[in-house]
DRENFI-131516 format. One record per residue: residue number from 1; residue in three letters; x, y, z of N, C-alpha, C in turn. Coordinates in Angstrom, 1 decimal, always signed. Layout:
BEGIN
> NUM,ALA,X,Y,Z,X,Y,Z,X,Y,Z;
...
This chain:
BEGIN
> 1,MET,-40.1,-4.1,+7.9,-41.4,-3.6,+8.2,-42.5,-4.6,+8.4;
> 2,LYS,-42.5,-5.6,+7.4,-43.5,-6.7,+7.5,-43.3,-7.5,+8.8;
> 3,LYS,-42.1,-7.7,+9.2,-41.8,-8.5,+10.4,-42.3,-7.7,+11.7;
> 4,THR,-42.2,-6.5,+11.6,-42.6,-5.6,+12.7,-44.1,-5.7,+12.8;
> 5,VAL,-44.8,-5.6,+11.7,-46.2,-5.6,+11.7,-46.8,-7.0,+12.1;
> 6,LEU,-46.1,-8.1,+11.6,-46.5,-9.4,+11.9,-46.3,-9.6,+13.5;
> 7,PHE,-45.2,-9.2,+14.0,-44.9,-9.3,+15.4,-45.9,-8.6,+16.1;
> 8,GLY,-46.3,-7.4,+15.8,-47.4,-6.6,+16.5,-48.7,-7.4,+16.5;
> 9,VAL,-49.0,-7.9,+15.3,-50.3,-8.7,+15.3,-50.3,-9.9,+16.2;
> 10,MET,-49.2,-10.6,+16.2,-49.1,-11.8,+17.1,-49.1,-11.3,+18.5;
> 11,LEU,-48.5,-10.2,+18.9,-48.5,-9.8,+20.2,-50.0,-9.4,+20.6;
> 12,MET,-50.7,-8.8,+19.7,-52.1,-8.5,+20.0,-52.9,-9.8,+20.3;
> 13,VAL,-52.8,-10.8,+19.3,-53.5,-11.9,+19.4,-53.2,-12.7,+20.7;
> 14,PHE,-51.9,-13.0,+20.9,-51.4,-13.8,+21.9,-51.3,-13.2,+23.3;
> 15,GLY,-51.1,-11.8,+23.2,-50.8,-11.1,+24.5,-52.1,-10.6,+25.1;
> 16,ILE,-53.0,-10.0,+24.2,-54.1,-9.4,+24.8,-55.4,-10.3,+24.6;
> 17,GLY,-55.4,-11.2,+23.8,-56.5,-12.1,+23.5,-56.8,-12.8,+24.8;
> 18,PRO,-55.9,-13.5,+25.5,-56.3,-14.2,+26.8,-56.9,-13.3,+27.8;
> 19,ILE,-56.6,-12.0,+27.7,-57.3,-11.1,+28.8,-58.8,-10.9,+28.4;
> 20,PHE,-59.0,-10.7,+27.2,-60.4,-10.6,+26.7,-61.2,-12.0,+27.0;
> 21,ALA,-60.5,-13.0,+26.7,-61.2,-14.3,+26.9,-61.5,-14.6,+28.4;
> 22,ALA,-60.6,-14.1,+29.2,-60.8,-14.3,+30.7,-62.0,-13.4,+31.2;
> 23,SER,-62.1,-12.2,+30.7,-63.1,-11.3,+31.1,-64.4,-11.5,+30.4;
> 24,ALA,-64.4,-12.3,+29.4,-65.7,-12.5,+28.6,-66.6,-13.5,+29.4;
> 25,GLY,-66.0,-14.3,+30.3,-66.8,-15.3,+31.1,-67.3,-14.7,+32.3;
> 26,HIS,-67.6,-15.7,+33.3,-68.2,-15.2,+34.5,-67.0,-14.6,+35.4;
> 27,ASN,-67.3,-14.1,+36.5,-66.5,-13.6,+37.5,-66.0,-14.8,+38.4;
> 28,SER,-65.5,-15.7,+37.8,-65.2,-17.1,+38.5,-63.8,-17.1,+39.0;
> 29,MET,-63.6,-17.8,+40.1,-62.4,-18.0,+40.8,-62.1,-19.5,+40.8;
> 30,GLY,-61.0,-19.9,+41.3,-60.8,-21.3,+41.5,-60.4,-22.0,+40.2;
> 31,GLN,-60.2,-23.3,+40.4,-59.8,-24.2,+39.4,-61.1,-24.8,+38.7;
> 32,MET,-61.1,-24.7,+37.3,-62.1,-25.2,+36.6,-62.1,-26.8,+36.7;
> 33,LEU,-63.2,-27.4,+37.0,-63.2,-28.8,+37.1,-63.9,-29.5,+35.9;
> 34,HIS,-65.0,-28.8,+35.5,-65.7,-29.6,+34.4,-66.7,-28.5,+33.8;
> 35,HIS,-67.0,-28.8,+32.5,-67.9,-28.1,+31.8,-68.8,-28.9,+31.1;
> 36,SER,-70.1,-28.7,+31.0,-71.1,-29.6,+30.3,-72.2,-28.9,+29.8;
> 37,THR,-72.9,-29.4,+28.8,-74.1,-28.8,+28.3,-75.3,-29.8,+28.6;
> 38,VAL,-76.4,-29.4,+29.2,-77.6,-30.2,+29.5,-78.8,-29.4,+29.0;
> 39,ASP,-79.5,-30.0,+28.0,-80.8,-29.3,+27.4,-80.4,-28.0,+26.9;
> 40,GLY,-79.2,-27.7,+26.4,-78.9,-26.4,+25.8,-78.3,-25.4,+26.9;
> 41,TYR,-78.4,-25.8,+28.3,-77.8,-24.9,+29.2,-76.4,-25.3,+29.4;
> 42,GLY,-75.5,-24.3,+29.7,-74.1,-24.5,+30.0,-73.9,-24.7,+31.5;
> 43,LEU,-73.2,-25.7,+31.9,-72.7,-25.8,+33.3,-71.3,-25.8,+33.5;
> 44,MET,-70.7,-24.8,+34.2,-69.2,-24.7,+34.4,-68.9,-24.8,+35.9;
> 45,TYR,-68.1,-25.8,+36.2,-67.9,-26.0,+37.6,-66.4,-25.7,+38.0;
> 46,HIS,-66.4,-24.9,+39.1,-65.0,-24.5,+39.7,-65.0,-24.9,+41.2;
> 47,VAL,-63.7,-25.3,+41.5,-63.6,-25.6,+43.0,-62.6,-24.5,+43.5;
> 48,LEU,-63.0,-24.0,+44.8,-62.2,-22.9,+45.3,-61.5,-23.5,+46.6;
> 49,ASP,-60.3,-23.1,+47.0,-59.8,-23.5,+48.3,-60.4,-22.5,+49.2;
> 50,MET,-60.1,-22.8,+50.6,-60.8,-21.9,+51.6,-60.3,-20.5,+51.6;
> 51,ALA,-59.2,-20.0,+51.1,-58.7,-18.7,+51.0,-59.5,-18.1,+49.9;
> 52,GLU,-59.7,-18.8,+48.7,-60.4,-18.2,+47.7,-61.9,-18.0,+48.1;
> 53,ARG,-62.4,-19.0,+48.8,-63.8,-18.9,+49.3,-63.9,-17.6,+50.2;
> 54,ALA,-62.9,-17.4,+51.1,-63.0,-16.2,+52.0,-63.1,-14.9,+51.2;
> 55,VAL,-62.3,-14.8,+50.0,-62.4,-13.6,+49.2,-63.8,-13.4,+48.6;
> 56,MET,-64.3,-14.6,+48.1,-65.5,-14.5,+47.4,-66.6,-14.2,+48.3;
> 57,MET,-66.5,-14.6,+49.7,-67.6,-14.3,+50.5,-67.4,-13.1,+51.4;
> 58,LYS,-66.5,-12.3,+51.1,-66.2,-11.0,+51.8,-67.4,-10.3,+52.0;
> 59,GLY,-67.7,-9.8,+53.1,-68.9,-9.0,+53.4,-70.1,-9.9,+53.7;
> 60,MET,-70.0,-11.2,+53.7,-71.1,-12.2,+54.0,-70.8,-12.8,+55.3;
> 61,GLU,-69.7,-12.5,+56.1,-69.3,-13.1,+57.2,-70.4,-13.1,+58.2;
> 62,GLY,-70.7,-14.2,+58.9,-71.7,-14.2,+59.9,-73.1,-14.5,+59.4;
> 63,MET,-73.3,-14.5,+58.1,-74.6,-14.9,+57.5,-74.8,-16.3,+57.5;
> 64,GLU,-76.0,-16.8,+57.7,-76.5,-18.1,+57.6,-77.1,-18.3,+56.2;
> 65,MET,-76.6,-19.1,+55.4,-77.2,-19.2,+54.1,-77.1,-20.8,+53.6;
> 66,PRO,-78.0,-21.1,+52.7,-77.8,-22.6,+52.2,-76.4,-22.8,+51.6;
> 67,GLY,-75.8,-23.9,+51.8,-74.5,-24.2,+51.2,-73.4,-23.8,+52.1;
> 68,MET,-73.6,-23.0,+53.2,-72.6,-22.7,+54.1,-72.4,-23.8,+55.1;
> 69,SER,-71.2,-24.2,+55.6,-71.1,-25.1,+56.7,-70.0,-24.7,+57.6;
> 70,LYS,-70.2,-24.9,+58.9,-69.2,-24.6,+59.9,-68.4,-25.8,+60.2;
> 71,SER,-68.6,-27.0,+59.6,-68.0,-28.3,+59.8,-66.5,-28.2,+59.7;
> 72,PRO,-65.7,-28.8,+60.6,-64.2,-28.7,+60.4,-63.7,-29.6,+59.3;
> 73,ASP,-64.7,-30.3,+58.7,-64.3,-31.2,+57.5,-64.3,-30.5,+56.2;
> 74,ILE,-64.8,-29.3,+56.2,-64.9,-28.6,+54.9,-63.5,-28.1,+54.3;
> 75,THR,-63.3,-28.5,+53.1,-62.0,-28.2,+52.5,-62.0,-27.3,+51.3;
> 76,ASN,-63.2,-27.2,+50.7,-63.4,-26.4,+49.5,-64.7,-25.9,+49.3;
> 77,HIS,-64.9,-25.0,+48.4,-66.2,-24.5,+47.9,-66.4,-24.8,+46.5;
> 78,LEU,-67.5,-25.5,+46.2,-67.7,-25.9,+44.8,-68.8,-24.9,+44.2;
> 79,MET,-68.4,-24.3,+43.0,-69.4,-23.4,+42.4,-69.7,-24.0,+41.1;
> 80,VAL,-70.9,-23.7,+40.6,-71.4,-24.0,+39.3,-72.0,-22.7,+38.8;
> 81,TYR,-71.6,-22.4,+37.4,-72.1,-21.2,+36.8,-73.0,-21.9,+35.7;
> 82,ILE,-74.2,-21.4,+35.6,-75.1,-22.0,+34.7,-75.7,-20.9,+33.8;
> 83,THR,-75.7,-21.2,+32.5,-76.1,-20.2,+31.5,-77.3,-20.8,+30.6;
> 84,ASP,-78.1,-20.0,+30.2,-79.3,-20.4,+29.4,-78.6,-20.6,+27.9;
> 85,PRO,-79.4,-21.2,+27.1,-79.0,-21.5,+25.7,-78.5,-20.3,+24.9;
> 86,GLY,-78.9,-19.0,+25.4,-78.4,-17.8,+24.8,-77.1,-17.3,+25.6;
> 87,GLY,-76.6,-18.0,+26.6,-75.4,-17.6,+27.2,-75.5,-16.8,+28.4;
> 88,LYS,-76.8,-16.4,+28.9,-76.9,-15.6,+29.9,-77.0,-16.4,+31.3;
> 89,PRO,-76.5,-15.8,+32.5,-76.7,-16.5,+33.7,-78.1,-16.6,+34.0;
> 90,VAL,-78.4,-17.7,+34.7,-79.8,-18.0,+35.1,-80.0,-18.0,+36.7;
> 91,SER,-81.2,-17.9,+37.1,-81.6,-18.0,+38.4,-82.4,-19.4,+38.7;
> 92,GLY,-82.2,-20.0,+39.8,-82.8,-21.2,+40.1,-82.5,-21.8,+41.4;
> 93,LYS,-82.9,-22.9,+41.7,-82.5,-23.7,+42.9,-81.7,-24.9,+42.5;
> 94,ILE,-80.5,-24.9,+43.1,-79.5,-25.8,+42.7,-79.0,-26.5,+43.9;
> 95,GLY,-78.7,-27.9,+43.7,-78.2,-28.7,+44.8,-77.1,-29.7,+44.3;
> 96,PHE,-76.2,-30.0,+45.2,-75.2,-31.1,+44.8,-75.3,-32.3,+45.7;
> 97,MET,-75.1,-33.4,+45.1,-74.9,-34.7,+45.9,-73.5,-35.2,+45.4;
> 98,ILE,-72.7,-35.3,+46.4,-71.3,-35.7,+46.1,-71.0,-37.0,+47.0;
> 99,THR,-70.6,-38.0,+46.1,-70.2,-39.4,+46.8,-68.8,-39.4,+46.8;
> 100,GLY,-68.2,-39.6,+48.0,-66.7,-39.7,+48.1,-66.2,-41.0,+47.8;
> 101,PRO,-64.8,-41.1,+47.7,-64.1,-42.4,+47.5,-64.5,-43.5,+48.5;
> 102,ASP,-64.9,-43.0,+49.7,-65.3,-44.0,+50.9,-66.8,-44.3,+50.7;
> 103,GLY,-67.5,-43.8,+49.7,-68.9,-44.1,+49.7,-69.9,-43.2,+50.4;
> 104,LYS,-69.3,-42.3,+51.3,-70.1,-41.4,+52.0,-70.7,-40.3,+51.1;
> 105,GLU,-71.9,-39.8,+51.3,-72.6,-38.8,+50.6,-72.6,-37.5,+51.3;
> 106,GLN,-72.4,-36.4,+50.5,-72.7,-35.1,+51.0,-73.8,-34.6,+50.2;
> 107,LYS,-74.9,-34.0,+50.7,-76.0,-33.4,+50.0,-76.0,-31.9,+50.5;
> 108,THR,-76.1,-31.0,+49.6,-76.2,-29.6,+50.1,-77.0,-28.8,+49.0;
> 109,LEU,-77.7,-28.0,+49.3,-78.2,-26.9,+48.6,-77.2,-25.8,+48.3;
> 110,THR,-77.3,-24.9,+47.4,-76.3,-24.0,+47.1,-76.9,-22.6,+47.4;
> 111,MET,-75.9,-21.6,+47.5,-76.3,-20.2,+47.6,-75.9,-19.6,+46.3;
> 112,GLY,-76.7,-18.6,+45.9,-76.4,-17.9,+44.6,-75.5,-16.6,+44.9;
> 113,MET,-74.4,-16.5,+44.2,-73.6,-15.3,+44.3,-72.7,-15.2,+43.0;
> 114,HIS,-72.4,-14.0,+42.7,-71.4,-13.8,+41.5,-71.8,-14.5,+40.3;
> 115,ASP,-73.1,-14.5,+40.0,-73.6,-15.2,+38.8,-73.5,-16.7,+38.8;
> 116,GLY,-73.2,-17.3,+40.0,-73.1,-18.7,+40.1,-73.8,-19.2,+41.4;
> 117,TYR,-73.7,-20.6,+41.7,-74.2,-21.1,+42.8,-73.0,-21.9,+43.4;
> 118,GLY,-72.9,-21.8,+44.8,-71.9,-22.6,+45.5,-72.3,-23.2,+46.8;
> 119,ALA,-71.5,-24.1,+47.2,-71.6,-24.8,+48.5,-70.3,-25.3,+49.0;
> 120,ASP,-70.2,-25.2,+50.4,-69.0,-25.8,+51.0,-69.1,-27.2,+50.9;
> 121,VAL,-67.9,-27.9,+50.6,-67.9,-29.3,+50.5,-66.6,-29.9,+51.1;
> 122,SER,-66.5,-31.1,+51.3,-65.3,-31.8,+51.7,-64.7,-32.7,+50.7;
> 123,PHE,-63.5,-32.4,+50.3,-62.7,-33.2,+49.4,-61.5,-33.6,+50.2;
> 124,LYS,-61.7,-34.1,+51.4,-60.5,-34.5,+52.3,-59.8,-35.8,+51.9;
> 125,GLU,-60.6,-36.7,+51.5,-59.9,-38.1,+51.1,-59.4,-38.0,+49.7;
> 126,LYS,-58.3,-38.7,+49.5,-57.7,-38.8,+48.1,-58.7,-39.9,+47.4;
> 127,GLY,-58.9,-39.7,+46.1,-59.6,-40.6,+45.3,-60.6,-39.9,+44.4;
> 128,ILE,-61.6,-40.7,+43.9,-62.6,-40.2,+42.8,-63.9,-39.8,+43.6;
> 129,TYR,-64.4,-38.6,+43.3,-65.6,-38.1,+43.8,-66.6,-38.1,+42.7;
> 130,LYS,-67.8,-38.6,+42.9,-68.9,-38.5,+41.9,-69.8,-37.3,+42.4;
> 131,ILE,-69.8,-36.3,+41.3,-70.6,-35.1,+41.7,-71.9,-35.0,+40.8;
> 132,LYS,-73.1,-35.1,+41.5,-74.3,-34.9,+40.8,-74.9,-33.5,+41.2;
> 133,THR,-75.5,-32.9,+40.1,-76.1,-31.6,+40.2,-77.4,-31.7,+39.8;
> 134,LYS,-78.4,-31.2,+40.6,-79.7,-30.9,+40.2,-80.1,-29.5,+40.2;
> 135,ALA,-80.6,-29.0,+39.1,-80.9,-27.5,+39.0,-82.2,-27.3,+38.4;
> 136,VAL,-82.9,-26.7,+39.2,-84.5,-26.3,+38.7,-84.4,-24.8,+38.3;
> 137,ILE,-84.6,-24.6,+37.0,-84.5,-23.3,+36.4,-85.9,-23.1,+35.8;
> 138,GLY,-86.7,-22.2,+36.4,-88.0,-22.0,+35.9,-88.8,-23.4,+35.9;
> 139,GLY,-89.3,-23.8,+34.8,-90.0,-25.1,+34.7,-89.1,-26.2,+34.3;
> 140,ASN,-87.8,-26.0,+34.2,-86.9,-27.0,+33.7,-86.1,-27.6,+34.8;
> 141,THR,-86.0,-28.9,+34.8,-85.0,-29.5,+35.8,-83.9,-30.1,+34.9;
> 142,LEU,-82.7,-29.7,+35.4,-81.4,-30.1,+34.7,-80.7,-31.1,+35.7;
> 143,LEU,-80.2,-32.2,+35.1,-79.5,-33.1,+36.0,-78.2,-33.3,+35.2;
> 144,ASP,-77.1,-33.3,+36.0,-75.7,-33.3,+35.5,-75.0,-34.2,+36.5;
> 145,GLU,-73.8,-34.8,+35.9,-73.0,-35.8,+36.7,-71.7,-35.8,+36.2;
> 146,PHE,-70.6,-35.9,+36.9,-69.3,-36.0,+36.5,-68.5,-36.5,+37.7;
> 147,SER,-67.2,-36.9,+37.4,-66.3,-37.4,+38.4,-65.1,-36.4,+38.5;
> 148,HIS,-64.5,-36.3,+39.8,-63.4,-35.5,+40.0,-62.4,-36.2,+40.9;
> 149,GLU,-61.2,-36.3,+40.5,-60.2,-37.0,+41.3,-59.4,-36.0,+42.1;
> 150,VAL,-59.2,-36.3,+43.5,-58.5,-35.6,+44.3,-57.3,-36.4,+44.6;
> 151,LYS,-56.0,-35.8,+44.2,-54.8,-36.7,+44.3,-54.0,-36.2,+45.6;
């Protein structure tokens, strides 16, 4: 009997726990690249491939918005989800500056969607990309920076 109860508890914790953990966050897709905290705000970065981007952008086809590109060099969609110190999604103006392994810079504003902000980017070359984010949230300016390696 004790083994059955213990097994049931373990199943609940390890079987259902991840489902609650996944649904407790944002409605995010793609691979998580980085998470940081700047002045109490949480920034969580995800990169989507073009198929995932298409799913996320369903219903927005043909619209012209900041962060969207028709360049043939676009390989991914970079998203950042920003939460205030209380954990709630924020509104603001967010931009990325990405320096590729070849030294070329990509600068883009983002579009807001699904509690986050995203832009089309090119991670075409293998190597290290330096990603800088500037977010203006109300009267606060948040600056964040990290590196991402494309293998």
